[in-house]
Each structure stands twice: as structure tokens, then as C-alpha cells.
C-alpha positions as CSV (number, residue, x, y, z in Angstrom):
1,M,-34.2,-104.4,-48.0
2,K,-30.9,-103.5,-50.4
3,F,-33.3,-103.1,-53.4
4,K,-35.2,-100.1,-51.7
5,L,-32.0,-98.6,-50.5
6,T,-30.8,-98.7,-54.2
7,L,-34.1,-97.5,-55.6
8,I,-34.2,-94.6,-52.7
9,A,-30.5,-93.6,-53.6
10,L,-31.4,-93.8,-57.6
11,L,-34.5,-91.3,-56.9
12,S,-32.2,-88.9,-54.9
13,A,-29.8,-88.5,-57.9
14,I,-32.3,-88.0,-60.4
15,L,-33.8,-85.1,-58.1
16,V,-30.2,-83.6,-57.8
17,I,-29.8,-83.9,-61.7
18,V,-33.5,-82.2,-62.2
19,A,-32.7,-79.3,-59.9
20,G,-29.2,-78.9,-61.5
21,C,-31.0,-78.5,-65.0
22,S,-33.7,-76.3,-63.4
23,G,-30.9,-73.8,-62.3
24,S,-29.4,-73.9,-65.3
25,G,-32.4,-72.9,-67.4
26,S,-33.0,-69.8,-65.5
27,G,-29.9,-68.2,-66.5
28,G,-27.1,-70.7,-65.2
29,S,-24.1,-69.8,-63.0
30,E,-22.3,-66.5,-63.8
31,P,-18.2,-67.2,-64.4
32,N,-17.6,-65.9,-60.8
33,G,-20.1,-68.9,-59.8
34,S,-22.9,-66.8,-58.2
35,T,-26.3,-66.5,-59.8
36,G,-27.8,-63.9,-61.9
37,E,-30.0,-62.8,-59.2
38,T,-27.0,-62.6,-56.8
39,N,-25.3,-60.7,-59.5
40,T,-27.9,-57.9,-59.9
41,Q,-28.5,-57.5,-56.2
42,S,-24.4,-56.9,-56.1
43,E,-24.7,-54.6,-59.1
44,S,-27.3,-52.6,-57.6
45,Q,-25.3,-52.1,-54.1
46,T,-22.2,-51.1,-55.6
47,G,-23.5,-48.5,-57.6
48,S,-22.6,-49.2,-60.8
49,G,-24.9,-46.8,-62.3
50,E,-26.5,-49.3,-64.9
51,T,-30.1,-49.7,-65.5
52,G,-32.2,-52.9,-64.9
53,Q,-34.1,-54.8,-67.5
54,S,-36.9,-52.0,-67.1
55,G,-34.4,-49.1,-68.3
56,E,-34.9,-47.8,-64.7
57,P,-31.9,-46.8,-62.8
58,A,-30.3,-49.8,-60.9
59,K,-30.2,-48.0,-57.4
60,T,-31.3,-45.2,-55.5
61,V,-29.1,-42.2,-55.5
62,N,-28.6,-39.3,-53.2
63,I,-28.4,-35.8,-54.9
64,G,-27.6,-32.8,-53.2
65,I,-28.7,-29.3,-54.6
66,I,-27.5,-26.0,-53.3
67,Q,-28.7,-23.0,-54.5
68,Y,-27.2,-19.5,-53.7
69,V,-30.6,-17.2,-53.8
70,E,-34.2,-17.4,-54.5
71,H,-35.1,-15.8,-57.9
72,P,-37.0,-16.9,-60.9
73,S,-34.0,-17.7,-63.1
74,L,-32.4,-20.1,-60.6
75,N,-35.6,-21.6,-59.9
76,A,-36.1,-22.2,-63.5
77,A,-32.8,-23.8,-64.0
78,R,-33.3,-26.2,-60.7
79,E,-36.6,-27.1,-62.2
80,G,-35.2,-28.5,-66.1
81,F,-32.4,-30.3,-63.8
82,E,-35.0,-32.1,-62.0
83,A,-37.0,-32.7,-65.2
84,A,-34.1,-34.1,-67.0
85,L,-33.6,-36.4,-64.1
86,K,-37.0,-37.6,-64.1
87,D,-37.1,-38.4,-67.6
88,A,-34.0,-40.5,-67.3
89,G,-36.0,-42.6,-64.6
90,Y,-34.8,-40.6,-61.5
91,I,-37.6,-39.9,-59.4
92,D,-37.6,-38.2,-56.3
93,G,-38.5,-40.4,-53.4
94,Q,-38.2,-43.8,-55.5
95,T,-34.9,-44.1,-57.5
96,A,-33.5,-40.6,-56.3
97,K,-33.5,-38.7,-53.0
98,I,-32.9,-34.9,-53.8
99,D,-31.8,-33.1,-51.0
100,F,-32.6,-29.2,-51.9
101,Q,-31.1,-26.4,-49.8
102,N,-31.3,-22.5,-50.4
103,A,-28.6,-20.6,-49.0
104,Q,-30.8,-17.5,-48.6
105,N,-28.2,-15.2,-50.2
106,D,-25.8,-16.0,-47.1
107,A,-22.1,-16.9,-47.4
108,G,-22.1,-18.6,-44.1
109,I,-25.0,-20.7,-44.7
110,N,-23.6,-21.7,-48.5
111,T,-20.8,-23.0,-46.8
112,S,-22.4,-25.0,-44.1
113,I,-24.5,-26.8,-47.1
114,A,-21.7,-27.4,-48.9
115,Q,-19.6,-29.2,-45.8
116,K,-23.0,-31.0,-44.8
117,F,-23.4,-32.4,-48.4
118,A,-19.7,-33.3,-48.3
119,S,-20.3,-35.3,-44.9
120,D,-23.4,-37.0,-46.3
121,K,-21.2,-38.5,-49.1
122,K,-23.9,-37.5,-51.8
123,D,-23.7,-39.2,-55.1
124,L,-24.0,-36.0,-57.0
125,V,-24.2,-32.5,-56.4
126,L,-25.5,-29.7,-58.1
127,A,-24.5,-26.2,-57.4
128,I,-26.7,-23.2,-58.6
129,A,-24.9,-20.0,-59.1
130,T,-21.2,-19.0,-58.9
131,P,-21.1,-18.7,-54.8
132,S,-22.5,-21.9,-54.5
133,A,-20.5,-23.9,-57.1
134,Q,-17.4,-22.3,-55.4
135,A,-18.3,-23.6,-52.0
136,A,-19.0,-27.2,-53.4
137,A,-15.6,-27.4,-55.1
138,Q,-13.9,-26.4,-52.2
139,A,-15.6,-28.9,-49.7
140,M,-15.8,-31.8,-51.9
141,K,-13.0,-33.1,-53.9
142,D,-14.2,-36.8,-55.0
143,T,-17.9,-36.4,-55.3
144,P,-19.3,-35.4,-58.7
145,I,-20.2,-31.8,-59.0
146,L,-22.2,-30.2,-61.6
147,F,-22.9,-26.1,-61.6
148,T,-25.4,-24.1,-63.8
149,A,-25.9,-20.5,-64.0
150,V,-22.4,-19.8,-63.6
151,T,-21.1,-16.6,-65.6
152,D,-17.3,-17.5,-65.8
153,P,-16.5,-21.2,-64.8
154,V,-12.7,-20.8,-65.8
155,D,-12.3,-17.4,-64.0
156,A,-14.1,-19.0,-60.9
157,G,-11.5,-21.7,-60.3
158,L,-14.2,-24.2,-61.2
159,V,-12.9,-25.8,-64.5
160,Q,-9.5,-25.6,-66.1
161,S,-11.1,-25.0,-69.4
162,M,-14.7,-25.7,-70.8
163,E,-13.5,-28.2,-73.1
164,S,-11.4,-30.1,-70.7
165,P,-12.7,-29.4,-67.0
166,G,-10.0,-31.6,-65.4
167,G,-11.3,-32.5,-62.1
168,N,-14.5,-33.5,-60.3
169,V,-16.5,-30.2,-61.5
170,T,-18.4,-29.7,-64.9
171,G,-21.5,-27.9,-65.8
172,T,-23.1,-25.0,-67.8
173,A,-22.1,-21.3,-67.6
174,D,-25.1,-18.8,-68.2
175,L,-23.4,-16.3,-70.1
176,H,-23.0,-16.8,-73.7
177,P,-20.0,-15.0,-75.1
178,D,-21.9,-12.8,-77.3
179,A,-24.7,-12.1,-74.8
180,V,-23.7,-8.8,-73.3
181,P,-21.9,-7.3,-76.4
182,K,-24.7,-7.5,-78.6
183,L,-26.8,-6.1,-75.9
184,M,-24.6,-3.1,-75.3
185,E,-24.5,-2.9,-79.5
186,F,-28.4,-2.7,-79.4
187,I,-28.1,0.1,-76.7
188,K,-25.9,2.1,-79.1
189,N,-27.4,1.6,-82.4
190,Q,-31.3,1.7,-80.9
191,F,-30.8,4.7,-78.2
192,P,-28.7,7.4,-80.0
193,N,-29.4,9.9,-77.3
194,V,-27.8,7.5,-74.7
195,E,-24.3,8.6,-74.0
196,T,-23.5,7.3,-70.4
197,V,-24.6,4.0,-69.2
198,G,-25.1,3.3,-65.3
199,I,-24.1,-0.3,-64.2
200,I,-25.2,-1.8,-60.9
201,T,-22.0,-3.8,-59.4
202,N,-21.4,-6.2,-57.0
203,E,-17.6,-6.7,-57.0
204,G,-17.8,-9.2,-54.0
205,E,-19.5,-11.9,-56.6
206,A,-17.3,-13.2,-59.2
207,N,-19.8,-13.8,-61.8
208,S,-20.7,-10.1,-61.5
209,A,-17.4,-8.9,-61.9
210,V,-16.8,-10.6,-65.0
211,N,-20.2,-9.5,-66.2
212,V,-19.6,-5.9,-65.5
213,Q,-16.0,-6.0,-67.3
214,I,-17.5,-7.2,-70.3
215,A,-20.0,-4.9,-70.6
216,A,-17.9,-1.9,-69.8
217,D,-15.3,-2.8,-72.2
218,S,-17.9,-3.2,-74.8
219,L,-19.3,0.0,-74.2
220,E,-16.3,2.1,-73.9
221,K,-15.2,0.4,-77.5
222,L,-18.8,1.7,-78.8
223,G,-17.8,5.0,-77.5
224,L,-20.4,5.3,-74.7
225,K,-19.3,6.4,-71.1
226,V,-19.8,4.0,-67.9
227,V,-20.8,5.2,-64.4
228,K,-20.6,2.0,-61.7
229,A,-22.9,2.4,-58.6
230,P,-21.6,-0.4,-56.1
231,V,-23.7,-2.8,-53.8
232,V,-22.5,-5.0,-51.2
233,N,-26.0,-6.6,-50.2
234,S,-29.7,-6.4,-51.4
235,S,-30.4,-3.5,-49.3
236,D,-27.9,-1.5,-51.2
237,V,-29.6,-1.9,-54.4
238,K,-32.2,0.7,-54.8
239,L,-29.9,3.6,-53.2
240,A,-27.4,2.4,-56.0
241,A,-29.9,2.6,-58.7
242,E,-31.2,6.1,-57.3
243,S,-27.6,7.2,-57.3
244,L,-27.3,7.1,-61.1
245,V,-30.3,9.4,-61.6
246,G,-29.1,12.4,-63.4
247,K,-25.8,11.0,-64.3
248,V,-27.1,8.3,-66.9
249,Q,-29.4,7.7,-69.6
250,A,-29.6,4.1,-69.4
251,M,-29.1,1.5,-66.7
252,Y,-27.7,-2.1,-67.0
253,V,-27.8,-4.9,-64.1
254,P,-25.4,-7.6,-64.5
255,S,-25.8,-11.1,-63.6
256,D,-25.6,-10.7,-60.4
257,N,-27.6,-13.0,-57.8
258,T,-27.6,-10.2,-55.2
259,I,-28.8,-7.6,-57.6
260,V,-31.3,-9.6,-59.6
261,S,-33.0,-10.7,-56.5
262,S,-33.6,-7.2,-55.7
263,L,-34.6,-6.4,-59.3
264,E,-37.9,-4.8,-58.8
265,S,-36.3,-1.9,-56.8
266,V,-34.3,-1.0,-59.8
267,I,-37.5,-1.3,-62.2
268,Q,-39.5,1.2,-59.6
269,V,-36.4,4.0,-60.1
270,A,-36.3,3.2,-64.0
271,E,-39.9,3.9,-64.5
272,K,-40.0,6.6,-62.0
273,N,-37.4,8.6,-64.0
274,K,-38.0,7.4,-67.1
275,I,-34.4,5.6,-67.8
276,P,-34.3,2.3,-70.0
277,L,-33.5,-0.6,-68.1
278,F,-31.2,-3.3,-69.7
279,V,-31.0,-6.8,-67.9
280,P,-28.8,-10.1,-68.1
281,E,-31.6,-12.6,-69.2
282,K,-35.0,-13.2,-70.2
283,D,-36.6,-14.0,-66.9
284,S,-35.7,-10.4,-65.6
285,V,-37.2,-9.0,-69.1
286,K,-40.4,-10.6,-67.8
287,R,-40.1,-9.0,-64.5
288,G,-39.9,-5.5,-66.0
289,G,-36.5,-5.0,-67.4
290,F,-36.8,-3.4,-71.1
291,A,-34.4,-5.7,-73.3
292,S,-31.7,-8.6,-72.8
293,Y,-30.1,-11.0,-75.4
294,G,-30.8,-14.5,-73.5
295,F,-32.0,-17.8,-73.1
296,E,-34.6,-20.0,-71.2
297,Y,-32.7,-21.3,-67.6
298,Y,-35.1,-23.9,-67.6
299,D,-33.3,-25.4,-70.5
300,L,-29.8,-24.5,-69.3
301,G,-31.0,-26.7,-66.1
302,Y,-32.3,-29.4,-68.4
303,T,-28.7,-29.5,-70.5
304,T,-27.3,-29.7,-67.0
305,G,-29.6,-32.8,-65.8
306,K,-28.7,-34.7,-68.9
307,M,-24.9,-34.4,-67.7
308,A,-26.0,-35.7,-64.5
309,V,-27.7,-38.5,-66.2
310,E,-24.3,-39.4,-67.9
311,I,-22.4,-39.5,-64.9
312,L,-24.9,-41.5,-62.6
313,K,-26.2,-44.0,-65.0
314,N,-23.5,-44.4,-67.7
315,G,-20.6,-43.9,-65.5
316,K,-18.7,-40.5,-67.1
317,K,-16.6,-38.7,-64.8
318,P,-17.2,-34.8,-64.8
319,A,-13.4,-34.2,-66.0
320,D,-14.7,-36.1,-69.3
321,V,-18.0,-34.0,-69.8
322,P,-17.3,-30.6,-71.4
323,A,-18.8,-27.3,-69.6
324,S,-20.9,-26.1,-71.9
325,Y,-22.6,-22.5,-73.0
326,P,-26.2,-21.7,-73.6
327,E,-27.2,-22.9,-76.8
328,T,-29.4,-20.2,-78.0
329,L,-29.2,-16.3,-77.9
330,D,-32.3,-14.3,-78.9
331,L,-33.6,-10.8,-78.2
332,A,-36.5,-10.4,-75.9
333,I,-38.3,-6.9,-75.3
334,N,-41.1,-6.1,-72.9
335,L,-43.6,-3.7,-74.2
336,E,-45.2,-2.7,-71.0
337,A,-41.7,-2.0,-69.5
338,G,-40.6,0.1,-72.4
339,A,-44.1,2.2,-71.8
340,N,-43.2,2.9,-68.3
341,Q,-39.6,3.7,-68.8
342,G,-40.4,6.3,-71.6
343,I,-39.2,4.3,-74.4
344,E,-40.9,4.3,-77.7
345,V,-40.5,1.1,-79.3
346,T,-40.1,1.5,-82.9
347,D,-41.3,-1.4,-85.4
348,A,-37.9,-1.9,-86.3
349,I,-37.0,-2.7,-82.6
350,K,-40.2,-5.2,-82.5
351,A,-38.9,-6.7,-86.1
352,M,-35.5,-7.6,-84.2
353,V,-37.6,-10.0,-82.0
354,T,-37.2,-13.4,-84.1
355,K,-39.5,-15.5,-81.8
356,P,-43.0,-14.2,-80.8
357,E,-42.6,-15.6,-77.1
358,N,-39.7,-13.3,-76.4
359,L,-42.1,-10.2,-77.1
360,F,-43.8,-9.7,-73.9
361,E,-46.9,-7.4,-73.6
362,K,-47.1,-7.2,-70.1
363,I,-44.8,-7.2,-66.8
364,E,-45.0,-10.2,-64.6
365,R,-44.9,-8.6,-61.3
366,Q,-43.4,-10.6,-58.8
């Protein structure tokens, strides 16, 4: 009987040793005493931003997107942002939950969305256009915030400087420092009959005020006069354009959400009265503006999405991610728009368009 008990005890000890060796062979204990499997679960729960063995994000992240108004440029920026996330493994409904909200050009709705995102404690928020970025920055002081399609982030109070944002906000500006001056030079050099340029303005939107001031200063330096036509909301846009008829030989629409969302009404006035219309970006050229120096908003959004990946996956802080401008700046013109606005598009003008994709044959009506 004693022999049997001794044998059973010996067998039990062997089983314990074997089990211990088996655990060691699968990765062993971590320094804190937990197994590798437990540590992976903890990492996912704490949201460290690191990736698993497959390269996929270690946890599902909650991302809020607030867009001030619906129009093609802002939509393209959002699409580029989401594409960059997807390329990095953040798939909506799987490794990411993307909550997209449109403020419909309403300041009250805009503020409410920002406050809701703050109470939801999103992992990251993208704000598209200056009013949405300002609302997000006001509502959230700890949440990482990225902006895109903002004309002047410093003037808007979003960052301390482009190189050193200094807080929980960074992103991409949609106004290249040379874009508006180059467009005004284009008007001066290619349209010798133009003495006065009409600018539709919305002083209530910070990005618009900056854009208009740059345009006015550039025109005055070139010896051209400026007439401003103010608007408060989208219903004013066509009336403002009509008020310029007979006073100006060209019109300029600045980078302004209210005005660009109603661009077709300005185009109608320009076509009816044969007034060349210059616009702030390439999407507006596609829609019927004659010319602009610009870039692709999709690319701008994609750059912003890569910033989001740096924050979500690599643990960077917005303060350490410099804000940036568009990387490219090219002339785009629309031949059908030119014909409709009474413009003779010379071979010299066509030769200034260095990329074939920026020479549009037809208007893409909205």
C-alpha cells in the first residue's frame, strides 16, 4: 500500500513538471508573471495603439467625423481620410467605428455634434472645414483632433504654429501660401481688359476672411481694383453675384463653405453676363469655374488620414505632428466654362496647364 501511494505521488510530480515545461514552450511567463496571451488581451483593452501579429490594429477605435457642409471638395477630403485609415487596417465596422456627422451649414448643429463627440469620448475626431475644427477644439481639450480643409489654422486659433501645433489639434490646411497670389497674377497677365475684380465675401467665416484679404492685397499690388459683395448665408449668394454685374470684369469666389456650396448660382450669373469666374480649388473648376491654382482634396484628406494613423497606431501626440499645406499646386482650367463665360482660351493659356488631367473639356454639373 505504501509503495502504491509513493508511485502515485511520483506520477503526479512528473505530470506537474511536464505541464510546466509545456507552458514554458508556448512563450513562458512575462516579467510581470502573466502569460503572453493575457498580456495581449490587456494591451488590446488599454488601447496602446500597437498592432497584433497580423499587422492589424490591436483594438477597435472610435472615430468621429464632423463636416460643416456638404460639397464636393469636403466630401473628397473625407473620402481620402477614410482611405488612408483603411490602408492602415482600420476598417469601418471591424477595427474602427466611424461616426460621420454633417452640420448642414448650421452653427448650432455644428456645436452640438462637437459636444456629443466630447461626451462620447472618441479616440480621435476629424473636423472638416474651419467652423467644425473650431467647434471641436472648443469642446474637446484631451481628445486628439485632426482638421482638414482649413484655410489658416493659426489665424483660426487651432494651432500655435504649423511646425509646432502645441496642443491636442493638428491637421492639413487647404490654402497653399502661393495659390491665391498666383491666381491673381494669372488674371492680371492673361486678361488685360480686367480693371476691377469682384469678390463675394462672407466675413462670418474665418477662413473666408483670410482668403479674401490675401486676394484683395494681391490684386491691389498688381494695380487692380476690388469690389466686395458680402453674404451671410447661401440664399444671399446669387444676389451678391448679381450685384457685381456692370461693376467688374472678373469675379473671384474665395475658399468659403457657404459660397462654394452655392457655386452654381454664381456660375449662372457669370455665364449670363459673360464674366470670367475664378475659383479657389479644382473641384470648383470641374463644376464650372474657369480657372484655379489648386490640388486634389482627396490627397489632402489622405495626408490627414496618415496623421491619424501616426496617432492611433504609433502613439504620437497631435502636438508632435506638424500641420501641413497641400504638397502640389497646379493650374486647372475648364474649356466649356471658358466658352460659356465669353473667354477666348488661347494656346498660351492651355500651355500653362502642365498636367493633362487639369484641362477639363466639360462642366460636371451638380
